[in-house]
N, C-alpha and C positions, 0 to 999 in steps of 0.2 A: 448671676445666679449660681449658687453653690453646686447645683447639679451639673453645670457645665465643666467642672473640674473632675477629671476622671483618672483613676489609677488602673482601669481595666485595659486589657489588651486581648486581641484575638488574632488567630492565624488562619489565613485562607488557603485552602488546598484547591488549586485550579483544576486538578484532574477530577475531583469529586464535587467541586463547587460547594464545599462545606466549610463553615467557619468553626474553629475550635477555640474555646476560652482558654487563655493562658493564666498563669499565676499573676496577681496584681503587682503593679510597680510598688515601690516602697512609699510613695506619696502621690496624691492626686495632683495633676498638673493641667494647666490650660495654656495654650499658645507656645508649647515646647517645640523644639526642633528635633527631627529624627531622621535616621538614615540606616540603610541595610549595608553591612560590610561584606566584602567578598567571601569571607568564611562562613557567612550565614547568621552572624550575630546582628542584633538590632540595637542601635544606640538612641537614647533620648537625652537631650541636654536642655537645661534652662526651663523657661516657661514661668508661670506664677502659680502660687498655691494659697490656700486659706487655711489657717490653723484649725478652724472648726466651722460647722454650718452656721452657727449663730454669729460668727465674726464677720464684720463688714470690710475689714482691711485685707488687702492681698499682699503677698510677699513675692517679689520677683526672685526666682531661684538661680543660684550660681553653681548648682551641682548637676549631676547626670547619672544615668545608670544604663547598663547594657544587659540585654536579654540573650542568654545562651540557649539555643534550641536543644542541643545535645544534653545539657544538664537541667533544662526546664526551670531556669532560675534567673532572677535579676541580680546583678552585682553593681556596686557603686563605682563611679568614675571619679578621679580627682577633679577638683574645681579648676576650670581653665584660668590661666593667669589674669586675663583682662576682666574676668568676672569676680575676682576676689573683692573688689570694692563695691560690687553690686551685681545683681542678677541680670539676665538677659531674656527677653521674650521676642517672638516673631523673627528669630534669626534663621539663617540657612545653615544646614549641616550636610556635608557631602563627603562620601568616601574618596580617598586618594591613596596612591600607592604607599603602603606602610602605615596608614592611619586614617584620619578624617580631619576635615577643615570646617571650622565654624566662623561665620562672618555675618556682618550686618545685624539687623535687629534693633531693638530698643532697650537700652541699658539704664539702670538707675543712676549711674555716675555719668551719663550722657556720652559715653564712649562706645564705639562699635569696632573695637580692635579685632583683627583676624588672628586666629590661633590654630595651630596644627597639633592634633593628638598623635604623638609618636608611639605606635604600638610596641616597638622594641623596648623603649625606655619607660613606657607606661607613664608618660607625663605630657603636659601641654606645653608647647613652645610658642612664644610670641613671635609673629611674623614681622619682618621689617616693613615699614610703611603701611602697616595694617590699619592704623587709626585714621579715619576720615573725619573732616570737620563738621559733618552733619549725620543725623541718624538715618538709618536705612531700614525702617520697619517693614515687615512683611517681605523680607529678603528671600530670594530663591537662588539656588546655585545648581550646577550640573557638572559632573565629572566628564572631561573630554580627554580621550587618549592623546598622549603627546604626539604620536604619529599623525593624528588628524590635524593638529596645529601646524606641523611642519609642511603639510600639503595645502594649507590654506593660501589663497591668492594674496599677494602683497597689496597693501593699501597705501595710499599717499596721504 
């Protein structure tokens, strides 16, 4: 259903319990990955789109965009390395120190490489051993502080 593809975004204020409509994204997406960065920006990557309501084909997206609350605007992100050959949907996107990590999902080229957005260089870096031999649709990820990992009990 074309109505399931949306470019709308809203911001919730937990103090007033009010939702505020934000400017629309540059394109309507379905099944995109998103995450909030420590500086308050919100990133959306991948998903799929339809060129027009009358079109029955979908296109898996390999691009992304970032919402900046201070400027009240969406800006494009470079295409992740592993998504150049095809887009990705149902992936996990999580903030990490200095950027964000995308992994898993379902890609047109059947790969699910993990990539790191490096905020300083403004580019995506392919991670070693990031490609797994099977798809991981509907992937989820969570950022865990390094200190928490160091305190974890050893496993055999």
